[in-house]
Structure formats: C-alpha cells, structure tokens
C-alpha positions as CSV (number, residue, x, y, z in Angstrom):
1,M,22.5,-14.8,-4.0
2,P,18.9,-13.9,-3.9
3,L,18.1,-10.2,-3.5
4,V,15.0,-10.9,-1.3
5,R,14.9,-13.6,1.3
6,S,11.6,-15.0,2.3
7,S,10.4,-14.7,5.9
8,G,7.5,-15.8,8.1
9,G,4.2,-14.1,8.8
10,L,4.4,-10.5,9.6
11,G,1.4,-9.9,11.9
12,E,1.7,-6.2,11.0
13,G,-0.9,-3.5,10.9
14,W,-1.3,-1.7,7.6
15,A,-2.7,1.8,6.8
16,T,-4.4,2.6,3.6
17,V,-1.1,3.2,1.8
18,R,-0.3,3.5,-1.9
19,V,3.3,2.4,-2.8
20,L,5.5,2.8,-5.8
21,V,8.2,0.2,-6.2
22,A,10.9,1.1,-8.8
23,D,13.8,-1.2,-9.6
24,D,15.3,-2.2,-12.9
25,E,15.7,-5.8,-11.6
26,R,12.2,-6.9,-12.7
27,V,12.1,-10.1,-10.6
28,L,12.9,-8.2,-7.5
29,A,10.4,-5.4,-8.2
30,D,7.6,-7.9,-9.0
31,T,8.4,-10.0,-5.9
32,V,8.4,-7.0,-3.6
33,A,5.2,-5.6,-5.2
34,E,3.4,-9.0,-4.9
35,G,4.4,-9.4,-1.3
36,L,3.0,-5.9,-0.4
37,R,-0.2,-6.6,-2.3
38,R,-0.8,-9.7,-0.3
39,L,-0.9,-7.3,2.7
40,A,-3.7,-5.4,1.0
41,L,-1.6,-2.4,-0.1
42,A,-2.1,-0.8,-3.5
43,V,1.2,-1.1,-5.3
44,D,2.5,0.3,-8.7
45,V,5.7,-0.9,-10.3
46,A,8.3,0.9,-12.5
47,Y,11.3,-0.8,-14.0
48,D,13.3,2.4,-14.7
49,G,13.7,5.9,-13.3
50,T,11.9,7.6,-16.1
51,S,8.8,5.5,-15.6
52,A,9.1,6.0,-11.9
53,L,9.1,9.8,-12.3
54,E,6.1,9.7,-14.7
55,R,4.1,7.8,-12.0
56,V,5.2,10.2,-9.3
57,L,4.0,13.1,-11.4
58,T,0.7,11.4,-12.1
59,N,-0.2,9.7,-8.8
60,Q,-0.1,10.4,-5.1
61,Y,2.0,7.9,-3.2
62,E,2.5,7.7,0.5
63,V,5.7,5.7,0.1
64,A,8.2,5.3,-2.9
65,V,10.7,2.4,-2.8
66,L,13.4,3.4,-5.2
67,D,16.5,1.6,-6.3
68,R,19.4,4.0,-6.3
69,D,21.3,2.3,-9.1
70,M,18.8,2.2,-11.9
71,P,20.4,3.1,-15.3
72,G,19.6,6.4,-16.9
73,L,17.4,8.3,-14.5
74,T,18.6,7.0,-11.1
75,G,16.6,6.6,-7.9
76,D,18.6,9.5,-6.5
77,A,17.2,11.7,-9.2
78,V,13.7,10.6,-8.6
79,C,14.1,11.2,-4.9
80,R,15.4,14.7,-5.6
81,H,12.4,15.5,-7.7
82,I,10.0,14.3,-5.0
83,L,11.8,16.6,-2.5
84,E,12.0,19.6,-4.8
85,S,8.3,19.3,-5.7
86,D,7.4,19.2,-2.0
87,Q,5.3,16.1,-2.5
88,D,4.0,14.3,0.5
89,T,5.8,11.0,-0.3
90,R,8.2,9.2,1.9
91,V,11.2,7.7,0.2
92,L,13.0,4.3,0.9
93,L,16.1,3.9,-1.1
94,L,17.5,0.5,-2.0
95,T,21.1,-0.2,-3.1
96,A,23.6,-3.0,-3.3
97,A,26.2,-0.7,-1.8
98,A,26.5,-1.5,1.9
99,G,29.2,0.9,3.0
100,I,28.6,3.5,5.7
101,R,29.5,6.3,3.3
102,D,26.9,5.0,0.8
103,R,24.2,5.0,3.5
104,V,25.1,8.5,4.7
105,E,25.0,9.7,1.1
106,G,21.6,8.2,0.5
107,L,20.1,9.7,3.6
108,S,21.8,13.1,2.8
109,L,19.7,13.2,-0.4
110,G,16.7,13.6,1.8
111,A,15.5,10.0,1.7
112,D,13.5,8.9,4.8
113,D,15.0,5.5,5.0
114,Y,17.7,3.3,3.4
115,L,18.0,-0.5,2.9
116,T,20.8,-2.5,1.4
117,K,20.5,-5.6,-0.7
118,P,20.0,-8.4,-0.1
119,F,17.2,-7.8,2.4
120,A,14.5,-9.7,4.2
121,F,11.1,-8.9,2.8
122,A,9.7,-8.7,6.3
123,E,12.1,-5.9,7.1
124,L,11.2,-3.9,4.0
125,A,7.5,-4.4,4.7
126,A,8.0,-3.1,8.2
127,R,9.9,-0.1,7.0
128,V,7.2,0.7,4.4
129,Q,4.6,0.4,7.2
130,A,6.6,2.8,9.4
131,L,7.0,5.3,6.6
132,G,3.2,5.1,5.9
133,R,2.5,6.4,9.4
134,R,2.3,10.2,9.1
135,P,1.8,12.9,11.6
136,G,-1.8,13.8,11.7
137,R,-2.7,10.4,10.1
138,A,-3.0,8.6,13.4
139,L,-4.9,5.4,12.4
140,R,-6.8,3.4,14.9
141,P,-5.5,-0.2,15.0
142,V,-9.0,-1.5,15.7
143,L,-12.0,-0.3,13.6
144,E,-15.5,-1.2,14.8
145,Q,-18.9,-0.6,13.4
146,H,-22.2,-2.5,13.2
147,G,-20.8,-5.6,14.9
148,I,-17.8,-5.6,12.6
149,V,-14.4,-5.5,14.3
150,M,-11.3,-5.2,12.2
151,D,-7.9,-5.5,13.9
152,T,-5.4,-4.0,11.5
153,A,-2.5,-5.1,13.7
154,Q,-3.5,-8.7,13.5
155,H,-5.0,-8.4,10.0
156,S,-8.3,-10.0,11.2
157,V,-12.0,-9.3,11.0
158,T,-14.9,-10.6,13.0
159,R,-18.7,-9.9,12.9
160,D,-20.7,-10.5,16.0
161,G,-17.7,-12.4,17.3
162,L,-17.4,-14.8,14.4
163,P,-14.2,-14.7,12.4
164,L,-14.3,-13.9,8.7
165,A,-11.9,-15.2,6.1
166,L,-11.4,-12.2,3.8
167,T,-9.1,-11.9,0.8
168,P,-6.5,-9.1,0.8
169,K,-8.7,-7.1,-1.6
170,E,-11.9,-7.6,0.5
171,F,-9.9,-6.6,3.6
172,A,-8.7,-3.4,1.9
173,V,-12.2,-2.5,0.7
174,L,-13.8,-3.1,4.1
175,R,-11.0,-1.1,5.7
176,V,-11.7,1.9,3.5
177,L,-15.5,1.7,4.2
178,L,-14.9,1.4,8.0
179,R,-12.6,4.4,8.0
180,A,-15.2,6.4,6.2
181,R,-17.4,6.0,9.3
182,G,-20.7,6.0,7.4
183,A,-19.7,8.5,4.7
184,V,-20.3,7.6,1.1
185,V,-17.2,6.2,-0.8
186,S,-17.3,6.3,-4.5
187,A,-16.2,3.4,-6.7
188,E,-13.4,5.6,-8.0
189,E,-12.2,6.2,-4.4
190,L,-12.2,2.5,-3.8
191,L,-10.2,1.9,-6.9
192,E,-7.7,4.6,-5.9
193,Q,-7.2,3.3,-2.3
194,A,-7.6,-0.5,-2.7
195,W,-6.3,-1.2,-6.2
196,D,-3.3,0.0,-8.2
197,E,-2.8,2.0,-11.3
198,N,-3.5,-0.9,-13.6
199,A,-7.1,-1.1,-12.4
200,D,-9.4,-0.4,-15.3
201,P,-11.8,2.4,-14.2
202,F,-14.6,0.6,-16.2
203,T,-13.9,-2.8,-14.6
204,N,-16.5,-4.5,-12.5
205,S,-13.8,-5.5,-9.9
206,V,-15.3,-3.1,-7.3
207,R,-18.8,-4.6,-7.8
208,V,-17.5,-8.2,-7.7
209,T,-15.4,-7.6,-4.6
210,L,-18.3,-5.9,-2.8
211,G,-20.6,-8.8,-3.8
212,T,-18.3,-11.4,-2.2
213,L,-17.6,-9.2,0.8
214,R,-21.4,-8.7,1.4
215,K,-21.9,-12.5,1.4
216,K,-19.1,-13.0,3.9
217,L,-20.4,-10.3,6.2
218,G,-23.8,-12.0,6.2
219,D,-27.1,-10.6,7.5
220,P,-28.3,-8.1,8.2
221,P,-26.7,-6.2,5.3
222,V,-24.4,-3.4,6.2
223,I,-22.9,-2.3,2.9
224,H,-25.4,-0.1,1.1
225,T,-25.3,1.0,-2.6
226,L,-26.3,4.5,-3.5
227,P,-26.9,4.4,-7.3
228,R,-24.5,6.6,-9.3
229,V,-23.0,7.8,-6.0
230,G,-21.1,5.0,-4.2
231,Y,-21.2,2.8,-1.1
232,R,-21.4,3.2,2.6
233,L,-21.6,1.2,5.8
234,G,-24.8,1.6,7.7
235,G,-27.3,-0.3,9.9
C-alpha cells in the first residue's frame, strides 16, 4: 500500500514557508519534499532523527513534518526539543499508528497537528499551509506593485493584465520581492527564503532565476540590481 496517494491540483495559497521533512522512509520523504517544492516552498529533508535535530538547531523552520517512528532519535524526541528550546516552529507528526490513543499521545507531546499514514498529499500540503499561518504574520493573498498582480491563493501572476507562466522558483523569488515592498533583498535572503539548505551560497542560481524572471516580466524593467547589496522592485 502506498504511503502517499496522489491527488489533483491544490489551488492553495502559500506563504513564504521553510519546511523540514523528516522520515526514515526515503521514498516517502523525497516524494513529500518534491511535492511541496513544486508549490514554491523551501524544503529540507532528513532521513533520521539525529539529522533532523541537527537541521532544527541550525536553521529556522516555520513547519517541521516529523515521522514519530524513526529509529534511534524519534520524531517525538525532536518535537520535545523544539518545544523545550522555545523555537517558533510548528510540528506536524506522522505515524502509521491510527488509534485514537496514539493521536492523543502525539498531540499531548505538544505537536500542532497529527496525520496518519497512508495520507493524501493534498491533505498534508493543506495542513502545512495552515501551520505556516502564524499570528502576526497575516499575509495578503493578493500582492500588487508596478502592474504586477500575484494571487497567492490561485498561484497566478499577471502584469498589466497579461498572465505570466512562472516556474515555482521564479514565483517564489517574485513573491519575496513583492512582500519586501520596495526594500532591498539580498541574494542571501533570496537563497534563504526561496531555496533550501542544499543551495550553494556561491551558486549563480539567484542571478539565473532573476534573469529569466526579468524576461518574463518584460518592459519596463521593475527588478533592479544594487551591486554588492541586492535586488528590489521599483518603477
């Protein structure tokens, strides 16, 4: 029986959310991570509890998806560490145990949500989205500047009324720039918010993605480069 069932289009809105997916079943972890990345989220993957804890100590995640049943250091232990360290990370626990007692036990650990296997990816994605919404982080579903209209609920972008076909990475980068509202965003900040931990800080991925995004946005140019500083949207 597959642990993740495929589902149709989500039509969901996504905040700038960094997610950790930790599960010792590599195929499951990679499948979930790839699905979330297609929705323009930055996702890191760990295949055991020790690696998951190392990433939690190193990076700031809005959401951690943790398998309870990982050998060695369990998802429960990682969850406890997150709570004890008072980190601002929401936890979604995964388990094959479907009993009510198991669900109650998982939530009593302090987890924010609980999902049993097998599950539909669309449900997991919706739960991650809900956990990514934080008090004080109210994010406008529609972002608009310089003729660009991004509807995060429909995952669509237009400029001067014309639809633009953006890749998930281009969408994520443009979303960061739009939310900055004209402030300068450094290449490091773009890597942090639109890529994952495997991104090489010396890579030209940011420059290449901005180059293709500029072409798709067309004239007049709205993405401006400030040498040795970063990028911003402006007229």
